[in-house]
C-alpha positions as CSV (number, residue, x, y, z in Angstrom):
1,X,-102.5,61.1,97.9
2,X,-98.8,60.4,98.5
3,X,-96.3,62.9,100.0
4,X,-94.6,63.6,96.7
5,X,-97.9,64.6,94.9
6,X,-98.9,66.7,97.9
7,X,-95.6,68.4,97.8
8,X,-95.9,69.0,94.1
9,X,-99.4,70.6,94.6
10,X,-98.0,72.7,97.4
11,X,-95.3,74.0,94.9
12,X,-98.0,74.8,92.4
13,X,-100.0,76.6,95.1
14,X,-97.0,78.7,96.0
15,X,-96.4,79.6,92.3
16,X,-100.1,80.6,92.0
17,X,-99.8,82.8,95.1
18,X,-96.9,84.6,93.6
19,X,-98.8,85.1,90.3
20,X,-101.9,86.3,92.2
21,X,-99.7,88.9,94.0
22,X,-98.4,90.2,90.7
23,X,-101.9,90.4,89.3
24,X,-103.0,92.3,92.4
25,X,-100.2,94.8,91.9
26,X,-101.3,95.3,88.3
27,X,-104.9,95.6,89.5
28,X,-103.9,98.3,92.0
29,X,-102.0,100.3,89.4
30,X,-104.8,100.1,86.9
31,X,-107.4,101.0,89.5
32,X,-105.3,104.1,90.5
33,X,-105.0,105.0,86.8
34,X,-108.8,104.7,86.4
35,X,-109.4,106.7,89.6
36,X,-107.1,109.5,88.2
37,X,-108.9,109.8,84.9
38,X,-110.4,113.3,84.9
39,X,-114.2,113.5,85.1
40,X,-114.3,115.1,81.7
41,X,-113.0,111.7,80.3
42,X,-115.5,109.5,82.3
43,X,-117.6,108.8,79.2
44,X,-114.7,108.0,76.9
45,X,-113.4,104.8,75.3
46,X,-110.2,105.2,77.4
47,X,-112.3,105.1,80.6
48,X,-114.4,102.1,79.6
49,X,-111.3,100.2,78.6
50,X,-109.6,100.9,81.9
51,X,-112.7,100.0,83.8
52,X,-113.0,96.7,81.9
53,X,-109.4,95.9,82.6
54,X,-109.9,96.5,86.3
55,X,-113.0,94.2,86.3
56,X,-111.1,91.5,84.3
57,X,-108.1,91.6,86.7
58,X,-110.4,91.3,89.7
59,X,-112.0,88.3,88.1
60,X,-108.6,86.8,87.5
61,X,-107.7,87.2,91.1
62,X,-110.9,85.6,92.2
63,X,-110.3,82.7,89.8
64,X,-106.8,82.1,91.2
65,X,-108.2,82.1,94.7
66,X,-110.7,79.5,93.7
67,X,-108.0,77.4,92.0
68,X,-105.9,77.6,95.2
69,X,-108.9,76.4,97.2
70,X,-109.5,73.4,94.9
71,X,-105.8,72.4,95.0
72,X,-105.7,72.7,98.8
73,X,-108.8,70.5,99.0
74,X,-107.2,68.0,96.5
75,X,-104.1,67.5,98.7
76,X,-106.3,66.8,101.6
77,X,-105.7,69.6,104.1
């Protein structure tokens, strides 16, 4: 792979790292909201929706990490 394409991939990786950071912030806020739902609401639709959102955000973070790993391998480092 030439230097220009490696540089381009590095730029994409940097963008993905920024996006991952933003999703992590959202994840933390949603997790805090979930943790602060009173016990009396633990069996409600609101709780399950928030819990599913936290799980999906966690999956998104893991997927971005995997994508970054693939791109890093593709550029040969």
